[in-house]
KOLGU-4560 file (N, C-alpha, C; in nm, 3 decimals, padded with zeros to 5 digits):
<recs>
<n_xx: 01.517 n_yy: 01.172 n_zz: 00.194 ca_xx: 01.441 ca_yy: 01.059 ca_zz: 00.243 c_xx: 01.376 c_yy: 00.986 c_zz: 00.126 mol: A seq: 1 type: UNK>
<n_xx: 01.380 n_yy: 00.857 n_zz: 00.127 ca_xx: 01.321 ca_yy: 00.776 ca_zz: 00.023 c_xx: 01.170 c_yy: 00.764 c_zz: 00.045 mol: A seq: 2 type: UNK>
<n_xx: 01.094 n_yy: 00.795 n_zz: -00.057 ca_xx: 00.949 ca_yy: 00.778 ca_zz: -00.052 c_xx: 00.909 c_yy: 00.688 c_zz: -00.167 mol: A seq: 3 type: UNK>
<n_xx: 00.810 n_yy: 00.604 n_zz: -00.147 ca_xx: 00.776 ca_yy: 00.510 ca_zz: -00.253 c_xx: 00.658 c_yy: 00.552 c_zz: -00.338 mol: A seq: 4 type: UNK>
<n_xx: 00.583 n_yy: 00.654 n_zz: -00.300 ca_xx: 00.464 ca_yy: 00.689 ca_zz: -00.377 c_xx: 00.467 c_yy: 00.829 c_zz: -00.437 mol: A seq: 5 type: UNK>
<n_xx: 00.573 n_yy: 00.904 n_zz: -00.414 ca_xx: 00.580 ca_yy: 01.038 ca_zz: -00.473 c_xx: 00.642 c_yy: 01.031 c_zz: -00.611 mol: A seq: 6 type: UNK>
<n_xx: 00.570 n_yy: 01.081 n_zz: -00.707 ca_xx: 00.624 ca_yy: 01.090 ca_zz: -00.842 c_xx: 00.560 c_yy: 01.210 c_zz: -00.910 mol: A seq: 7 type: UNK>
<n_xx: 00.624 n_yy: 01.258 n_zz: -01.013 ca_xx: 00.571 ca_yy: 01.374 ca_zz: -01.083 c_xx: 00.580 c_yy: 01.499 c_zz: -00.998 mol: A seq: 8 type: UNK>
<n_xx: 00.502 n_yy: 01.598 n_zz: -01.033 ca_xx: 00.511 ca_yy: 01.725 ca_zz: -00.960 c_xx: 00.376 c_yy: 01.770 c_zz: -00.904 mol: A seq: 9 type: UNK>
<n_xx: 00.271 n_yy: 01.689 n_zz: -00.918 ca_xx: 00.141 ca_yy: 01.724 ca_zz: -00.861 c_xx: 00.132 c_yy: 01.666 c_zz: -00.721 mol: A seq: 10 type: UNK>
<n_xx: 00.187 n_yy: 01.737 n_zz: -00.625 ca_xx: 00.193 ca_yy: 01.688 ca_zz: -00.488 c_xx: 00.077 c_yy: 01.745 c_zz: -00.408 mol: A seq: 11 type: UNK>
<n_xx: -00.043 n_yy: 01.702 n_zz: -00.443 ca_xx: -00.163 ca_yy: 01.751 ca_zz: -00.379 c_xx: -00.210 c_yy: 01.652 c_zz: -00.273 mol: A seq: 12 type: UNK>
<n_xx: -00.205 n_yy: 01.687 n_zz: -00.146 ca_xx: -00.247 ca_yy: 01.595 ca_zz: -00.040 c_xx: -00.391 c_yy: 01.545 c_zz: -00.056 mol: A seq: 13 type: UNK>
<n_xx: -00.480 n_yy: 01.630 n_zz: -00.108 ca_xx: -00.620 ca_yy: 01.588 ca_zz: -00.127 c_xx: -00.628 c_yy: 01.475 c_zz: -00.229 mol: A seq: 14 type: UNK>
<n_xx: -00.550 n_yy: 01.485 n_zz: -00.335 ca_xx: -00.546 ca_yy: 01.379 ca_zz: -00.437 c_xx: -00.489 c_yy: 01.251 c_zz: -00.377 mol: A seq: 15 type: UNK>
<n_xx: -00.381 n_yy: 01.264 n_zz: -00.301 ca_xx: -00.320 ca_yy: 01.147 ca_zz: -00.237 c_xx: -00.418 c_yy: 01.082 c_zz: -00.139 mol: A seq: 16 type: UNK>
<n_xx: -00.493 n_yy: 01.163 n_zz: -00.064 ca_xx: -00.589 ca_yy: 01.108 ca_zz: 00.033 c_xx: -00.697 c_yy: 01.028 c_zz: -00.038 mol: A seq: 17 type: UNK>
<n_xx: -00.739 n_yy: 01.071 n_zz: -00.155 ca_xx: -00.838 ca_yy: 00.995 ca_zz: -00.233 c_xx: -00.778 c_yy: 00.866 c_zz: -00.286 mol: A seq: 18 type: UNK>
<n_xx: -00.655 n_yy: 00.874 n_zz: -00.336 ca_xx: -00.590 ca_yy: 00.759 ca_zz: -00.397 c_xx: -00.558 c_yy: 00.650 c_zz: -00.296 mol: A seq: 19 type: UNK>
<n_xx: -00.511 n_yy: 00.688 n_zz: -00.178 ca_xx: -00.464 ca_yy: 00.590 ca_zz: -00.080 c_xx: -00.578 c_yy: 00.501 c_zz: -00.029 mol: A seq: 20 type: UNK>
<n_xx: -00.702 n_yy: 00.543 n_zz: -00.047 ca_xx: -00.818 ca_yy: 00.465 ca_zz: -00.003 c_xx: -00.860 c_yy: 00.359 c_zz: -00.104 mol: A seq: 21 type: UNK>
<n_xx: -00.794 n_yy: 00.355 n_zz: -00.220 ca_xx: -00.837 ca_yy: 00.265 ca_zz: -00.326 c_xx: -00.757 c_yy: 00.134 c_zz: -00.328 mol: A seq: 22 type: UNK>
<n_xx: -00.821 n_yy: 00.032 n_zz: -00.380 ca_xx: -00.752 ca_yy: -00.096 ca_zz: -00.398 c_xx: -00.642 c_yy: -00.083 c_zz: -00.502 mol: A seq: 23 type: UNK>
<n_xx: -00.662 n_yy: 00.004 n_zz: -00.600 ca_xx: -00.560 ca_yy: 00.025 ca_zz: -00.703 c_xx: -00.430 c_yy: 00.076 c_zz: -00.642 mol: A seq: 24 type: UNK>
<n_xx: -00.440 n_yy: 00.168 n_zz: -00.546 ca_xx: -00.320 ca_yy: 00.221 ca_zz: -00.481 c_xx: -00.246 c_yy: 00.109 c_zz: -00.409 mol: A seq: 25 type: UNK>
<n_xx: -00.321 n_yy: 00.027 n_zz: -00.336 ca_xx: -00.260 ca_yy: -00.085 ca_zz: -00.262 c_xx: -00.193 c_yy: -00.182 c_zz: -00.359 mol: A seq: 26 type: UNK>
<n_xx: -00.258 n_yy: -00.213 n_zz: -00.470 ca_xx: -00.200 ca_yy: -00.304 ca_zz: -00.568 c_xx: -00.074 c_yy: -00.244 c_zz: -00.630 mol: A seq: 27 type: UNK>
<n_xx: -00.076 n_yy: -00.115 n_zz: -00.657 ca_xx: 00.039 ca_yy: -00.048 ca_zz: -00.718 c_xx: 00.162 c_yy: -00.053 c_zz: -00.627 mol: A seq: 28 type: UNK>
<n_xx: 00.142 n_yy: -00.034 n_zz: -00.497 ca_xx: 00.253 ca_yy: -00.026 ca_zz: -00.402 c_xx: 00.262 c_yy: -00.149 c_zz: -00.312 mol: A seq: 29 type: UNK>
<n_xx: 00.206 n_yy: -00.258 n_zz: -00.358 ca_xx: 00.198 ca_yy: -00.383 ca_zz: -00.282 c_xx: 00.332 c_yy: -00.427 c_zz: -00.224 mol: A seq: 30 type: UNK>
<n_xx: 00.437 n_yy: -00.414 n_zz: -00.302 ca_xx: 00.568 ca_yy: -00.464 ca_zz: -00.257 c_xx: 00.625 c_yy: -00.384 c_zz: -00.139 mol: A seq: 31 type: UNK>
<n_xx: 00.573 n_yy: -00.264 n_zz: -00.117 ca_xx: 00.620 ca_yy: -00.182 ca_zz: -00.005 c_xx: 00.533 c_yy: -00.198 c_zz: 00.120 mol: A seq: 32 type: UNK>
<n_xx: 00.420 n_yy: -00.265 n_zz: 00.108 ca_xx: 00.321 ca_yy: -00.266 ca_zz: 00.215 c_xx: 00.321 c_yy: -00.391 c_zz: 00.303 mol: A seq: 33 type: UNK>
<n_xx: 00.407 n_yy: -00.488 n_zz: 00.275 ca_xx: 00.409 ca_yy: -00.613 ca_zz: 00.351 c_xx: 00.430 c_yy: -00.593 c_zz: 00.499 mol: A seq: 34 type: UNK>
<n_xx: 00.525 n_yy: -00.507 n_zz: 00.537 ca_xx: 00.553 ca_yy: -00.488 ca_zz: 00.679 c_xx: 00.436 c_yy: -00.418 c_zz: 00.749 mol: A seq: 35 type: UNK>
<n_xx: 00.363 n_yy: -00.335 n_zz: 00.676 ca_xx: 00.246 ca_yy: -00.269 ca_zz: 00.735 c_xx: 00.131 c_yy: -00.367 c_zz: 00.752 mol: A seq: 36 type: UNK>
<n_xx: 00.119 n_yy: -00.462 n_zz: 00.660 ca_xx: 00.019 ca_yy: -00.567 ca_zz: 00.675 c_xx: 00.047 c_yy: -00.648 c_zz: 00.801 mol: A seq: 37 type: UNK>
<n_xx: 00.173 n_yy: -00.684 n_zz: 00.820 ca_xx: 00.211 ca_yy: -00.760 ca_zz: 00.939 c_xx: 00.175 c_yy: -00.684 c_zz: 01.067 mol: A seq: 38 type: UNK>
<n_xx: 00.204 n_yy: -00.555 n_zz: 01.068 ca_xx: 00.174 ca_yy: -00.474 ca_zz: 01.186 c_xx: 00.024 c_yy: -00.459 c_zz: 01.208 mol: A seq: 39 type: UNK>
<n_xx: -00.052 n_yy: -00.444 n_zz: 01.100 ca_xx: -00.196 ca_yy: -00.427 ca_zz: 01.111 c_xx: -00.268 c_yy: -00.552 c_zz: 01.160 mol: A seq: 40 type: UNK>
<n_xx: -00.206 n_yy: -00.669 n_zz: 01.138 ca_xx: -00.270 ca_yy: -00.793 ca_zz: 01.180 c_xx: -00.230 c_yy: -00.837 c_zz: 01.320 mol: A seq: 41 type: UNK>
<n_xx: -00.142 n_yy: -00.763 n_zz: 01.386 ca_xx: -00.106 ca_yy: -00.793 ca_zz: 01.525 c_xx: -00.220 c_yy: -00.754 c_zz: 01.619 mol: A seq: 42 type: UNK>
<n_xx: -00.243 n_yy: -00.836 n_zz: 01.719 ca_xx: -00.347 ca_yy: -00.806 ca_zz: 01.818 c_xx: -00.315 c_yy: -00.675 c_zz: 01.889 mol: A seq: 43 type: UNK>
<n_xx: -00.415 n_yy: -00.593 n_zz: 01.906 ca_xx: -00.397 ca_yy: -00.468 ca_zz: 01.977 c_xx: -00.327 c_yy: -00.358 c_zz: 01.899 mol: A seq: 44 type: UNK>
<n_xx: -00.309 n_yy: -00.377 n_zz: 01.769 ca_xx: -00.240 ca_yy: -00.275 ca_zz: 01.690 c_xx: -00.331 c_yy: -00.154 c_zz: 01.668 mol: A seq: 45 type: UNK>
<n_xx: -00.271 n_yy: -00.039 n_zz: 01.652 ca_xx: -00.343 ca_yy: 00.086 ca_zz: 01.628 c_xx: -00.333 c_yy: 00.120 c_zz: 01.480 mol: A seq: 46 type: UNK>
<n_xx: -00.441 n_yy: 00.096 n_zz: 01.403 ca_xx: -00.435 ca_yy: 00.120 ca_zz: 01.259 c_xx: -00.405 c_yy: 00.265 c_zz: 01.223 mol: A seq: 47 type: UNK>
<n_xx: -00.450 n_yy: 00.360 n_zz: 01.302 ca_xx: -00.423 ca_yy: 00.501 ca_zz: 01.273 c_xx: -00.273 c_yy: 00.529 c_zz: 01.279 mol: A seq: 48 type: UNK>
<n_xx: -00.208 n_yy: 00.478 n_zz: 01.382 ca_xx: -00.064 ca_yy: 00.500 ca_zz: 01.398 c_xx: 00.014 c_yy: 00.428 c_zz: 01.287 mol: A seq: 49 type: UNK>
<n_xx: -00.024 n_yy: 00.306 n_zz: 01.257 ca_xx: 00.047 ca_yy: 00.227 ca_zz: 01.156 c_xx: 00.029 c_yy: 00.287 c_zz: 01.018 mol: A seq: 50 type: UNK>
<n_xx: -00.093 n_yy: 00.325 n_zz: 00.984 ca_xx: -00.120 ca_yy: 00.383 ca_zz: 00.852 c_xx: -00.056 c_yy: 00.522 c_zz: 00.843 mol: A seq: 51 type: UNK>
<n_xx: -00.053 n_yy: 00.595 n_zz: 00.954 ca_xx: 00.017 ca_yy: 00.724 ca_zz: 00.955 c_xx: 00.165 c_yy: 00.707 c_zz: 00.922 mol: A seq: 52 type: UNK>
<n_xx: 00.228 n_yy: 00.607 n_zz: 00.981 ca_xx: 00.369 ca_yy: 00.579 ca_zz: 00.950 c_xx: 00.385 c_yy: 00.537 c_zz: 00.804 mol: A seq: 53 type: UNK>
<n_xx: 00.291 n_yy: 00.459 n_zz: 00.754 ca_xx: 00.296 ca_yy: 00.416 ca_zz: 00.614 c_xx: 00.285 c_yy: 00.537 c_zz: 00.521 mol: A seq: 54 type: UNK>
<n_xx: 00.195 n_yy: 00.631 n_zz: 00.553 ca_xx: 00.179 ca_yy: 00.751 ca_zz: 00.471 c_xx: 00.305 c_yy: 00.836 c_zz: 00.471 mol: A seq: 55 type: UNK>
<n_xx: 00.372 n_yy: 00.844 n_zz: 00.586 ca_xx: 00.497 ca_yy: 00.920 ca_zz: 00.592 c_xx: 00.607 c_yy: 00.852 c_zz: 00.510 mol: A seq: 56 type: UNK>
<n_xx: 00.608 n_yy: 00.720 n_zz: 00.509 ca_xx: 00.705 ca_yy: 00.649 ca_zz: 00.427 c_xx: 00.671 c_yy: 00.666 c_zz: 00.279 mol: A seq: 57 type: UNK>
<n_xx: 00.544 n_yy: 00.671 n_zz: 00.247 ca_xx: 00.501 ca_yy: 00.681 ca_zz: 00.108 c_xx: 00.525 c_yy: 00.821 c_zz: 00.052 mol: A seq: 58 type: UNK>
<n_xx: 00.495 n_yy: 00.923 n_zz: 00.130 ca_xx: 00.495 ca_yy: 01.061 ca_zz: 00.078 c_xx: 00.592 c_yy: 01.155 c_zz: 00.147 mol: A seq: 59 type: UNK>
<n_xx: 00.666 n_yy: 01.108 n_zz: 00.244 ca_xx: 00.751 ca_yy: 01.196 ca_zz: 00.324 c_xx: 00.672 c_yy: 01.246 c_zz: 00.444 mol: A seq: 60 type: UNK>
<n_xx: 00.742 n_yy: 01.296 n_zz: 00.544 ca_xx: 00.677 ca_yy: 01.333 ca_zz: 00.670 c_xx: 00.574 c_yy: 01.444 c_zz: 00.650 mol: A seq: 61 type: UNK>
<n_xx: 00.611 n_yy: 01.552 n_zz: 00.586 ca_xx: 00.523 ca_yy: 01.667 ca_zz: 00.572 c_xx: 00.394 c_yy: 01.631 c_zz: 00.496 mol: A seq: 62 type: UNK>
<n_xx: 00.409 n_yy: 01.578 n_zz: 00.376 ca_xx: 00.291 ca_yy: 01.545 ca_zz: 00.295 c_xx: 00.215 c_yy: 01.428 c_zz: 00.358 mol: A seq: 63 type: UNK>
<n_xx: 00.286 n_yy: 01.331 n_zz: 00.414 ca_xx: 00.220 ca_yy: 01.219 ca_zz: 00.479 c_xx: 00.129 c_yy: 01.263 c_zz: 00.593 mol: A seq: 64 type: UNK>
<n_xx: 00.175 n_yy: 01.358 n_zz: 00.673 ca_xx: 00.093 ca_yy: 01.410 ca_zz: 00.782 c_xx: -00.027 c_yy: 01.487 c_zz: 00.728 mol: A seq: 65 type: UNK>
<n_xx: -00.009 n_yy: 01.559 n_zz: 00.618 ca_xx: -00.121 ca_yy: 01.632 ca_zz: 00.558 c_xx: -00.227 c_yy: 01.534 c_zz: 00.505 mol: A seq: 66 type: UNK>
<n_xx: -00.181 n_yy: 01.427 n_zz: 00.440 ca_xx: -00.273 ca_yy: 01.326 ca_zz: 00.390 c_xx: -00.347 c_yy: 01.262 c_zz: 00.507 mol: A seq: 67 type: UNK>
<n_xx: -00.276 n_yy: 01.226 n_zz: 00.612 ca_xx: -00.337 ca_yy: 01.164 ca_zz: 00.729 c_xx: -00.444 c_yy: 01.253 c_zz: 00.790 mol: A seq: 68 type: UNK>
<n_xx: -00.420 n_yy: 01.382 n_zz: 00.794 ca_xx: -00.516 ca_yy: 01.475 ca_zz: 00.854 c_xx: -00.645 c_yy: 01.485 c_zz: 00.772 mol: A seq: 69 type: UNK>
<n_xx: -00.640 n_yy: 01.447 n_zz: 00.647 ca_xx: -00.758 ca_yy: 01.452 ca_zz: 00.560 c_xx: -00.843 c_yy: 01.325 c_zz: 00.568 mol: A seq: 70 type: UNK>
<n_xx: -00.792 n_yy: 01.223 n_zz: 00.634 ca_xx: -00.863 ca_yy: 01.095 ca_zz: 00.641 c_xx: -00.954 c_yy: 01.089 c_zz: 00.764 mol: A seq: 71 type: UNK>
<n_xx: -01.068 n_yy: 01.023 n_zz: 00.746 ca_xx: -01.163 ca_yy: 01.001 ca_zz: 00.856 c_xx: -01.137 c_yy: 00.864 c_zz: 00.916 mol: A seq: 72 type: UNK>
<n_xx: -01.198 n_yy: 00.838 n_zz: 01.030 ca_xx: -01.182 ca_yy: 00.709 ca_zz: 01.098 c_xx: -01.217 c_yy: 00.593 c_zz: 01.006 mol: A seq: 73 type: UNK>
<n_xx: -01.327 n_yy: 00.605 n_zz: 00.934 ca_xx: -01.367 ca_yy: 00.496 ca_zz: 00.843 c_xx: -01.269 c_yy: 00.477 c_zz: 00.727 mol: A seq: 74 type: UNK>
<n_xx: -01.199 n_yy: 00.583 n_zz: 00.689 ca_xx: -01.098 ca_yy: 00.572 ca_zz: 00.584 c_xx: -00.982 c_yy: 00.484 c_zz: 00.630 mol: A seq: 75 type: UNK>
<n_xx: -00.942 n_yy: 00.499 n_zz: 00.755 ca_xx: -00.833 ca_yy: 00.417 ca_zz: 00.809 c_xx: -00.873 c_yy: 00.269 c_zz: 00.809 mol: A seq: 76 type: UNK>
<n_xx: -00.998 n_yy: 00.241 n_zz: 00.844 ca_xx: -01.046 ca_yy: 00.102 ca_zz: 00.841 c_xx: -01.046 c_yy: 00.047 c_zz: 00.699 mol: A seq: 77 type: UNK>
<n_xx: -01.089 n_yy: 00.129 n_zz: 00.603 ca_xx: -01.091 ca_yy: 00.087 ca_zz: 00.463 c_xx: -00.949 c_yy: 00.058 c_zz: 00.414 mol: A seq: 78 type: UNK>
<n_xx: -00.857 n_yy: 00.146 n_zz: 00.444 ca_xx: -00.717 ca_yy: 00.127 ca_zz: 00.404 c_xx: -00.662 c_yy: 00.000 c_zz: 00.468 mol: A seq: 79 type: UNK>
<n_xx: -00.691 n_yy: -00.019 n_zz: 00.597 ca_xx: -00.645 ca_yy: -00.138 ca_zz: 00.668 c_xx: -00.693 c_yy: -00.264 c_zz: 00.597 mol: A seq: 80 type: UNK>
<n_xx: -00.822 n_yy: -00.272 n_zz: 00.567 ca_xx: -00.875 ca_yy: -00.394 ca_zz: 00.506 c_xx: -00.828 c_yy: -00.411 c_zz: 00.363 mol: A seq: 81 type: UNK>
<n_xx: -00.805 n_yy: -00.303 n_zz: 00.290 ca_xx: -00.747 ca_yy: -00.315 ca_zz: 00.156 c_xx: -00.608 c_yy: -00.375 c_zz: 00.164 mol: A seq: 82 type: UNK>
<n_xx: -00.528 n_yy: -00.329 n_zz: 00.259 ca_xx: -00.391 ca_yy: -00.382 ca_zz: 00.273 c_xx: -00.396 c_yy: -00.528 c_zz: 00.316 mol: A seq: 83 type: UNK>
<n_xx: -00.477 n_yy: -00.560 n_zz: 00.415 ca_xx: -00.483 ca_yy: -00.698 ca_zz: 00.463 c_xx: -00.532 c_yy: -00.793 c_zz: 00.355 mol: A seq: 84 type: UNK>
<n_xx: -00.629 n_yy: -00.751 n_zz: 00.276 ca_xx: -00.686 ca_yy: -00.842 ca_zz: 00.176 c_xx: -00.605 c_yy: -00.851 c_zz: 00.047 mol: A seq: 85 type: UNK>
<n_xx: -00.524 n_yy: -00.750 n_zz: 00.017 ca_xx: -00.456 ca_yy: -00.748 ca_zz: -00.113 c_xx: -00.305 c_yy: -00.772 c_zz: -00.107 mol: A seq: 86 type: UNK>
<n_xx: -00.245 n_yy: -00.757 n_zz: 00.008 ca_xx: -00.098 ca_yy: -00.770 ca_zz: 00.016 c_xx: -00.063 c_yy: -00.910 c_zz: 00.060 mol: A seq: 87 type: UNK>
</recs>
């Protein structure tokens, strides 16, 4: 499976969970996030579901789910607004 954010060999979900909340992460992977921005701006969209799918695309299903489980509700909102404002 193709993932856009996995590189190197330090596959630590805690590190990924910290990184994904930053504007730097969004800027780095901006070209992959356009479709998620579109989905996040649709009326009635569920940011948790959309960002969960984005994390699985970024890190693969297993690691993506681990990263998602480490995020709080406010983290999803922060990620959403970073994507909407920067992509």
